[in-house]
C-alpha positions, 0 to 999 in steps of 0.5 A: 887123112890130115887135118886140113884134108878132113876139115876140106871134105868135111867143109865140102859134105855139110855143104852138099847137105845144105844143098840137098837140104834145101832141095828137099825142102821143095821137093820131099817126096824125092826118095833118091835125094833123101838117100843122098841126104842121109848118106852125106850127113852119115858120112859127115858125122863120122869125119866130125867124129874122127877130126874130134877125135884126132884134133880136138873139137869142132863145136863148143856145143853138142860135143862132149869134152876131155878132161880139161875142158878141150874147146880152149885148146885149139884155135878158135874158128876166127884164128888164122891157124883154125883155117885150113890154106889152099896148098899151091894155090896162088890164085886164092891169096885172099882167102887165107 
């Protein structure tokens, strides 16, 4: 998977995990939702590890760094280069 594909999939999984988290706050005994939550969290963790192995740190907290300090090497989250663009989607010009 490319860098942008990984970020897009990871963003979707993280959103899904948050959505399930909120649902589970009000439905703590829903086994199916809990199983989905655990699956999504594991998938997101694996993708995050793959991304960091191939492209560098996603977060400065909780992620080991190679020498020298890697966080400074990548674009920071607020820099345009960090954010993926929606290829061929002219309707989302404001998102770029």
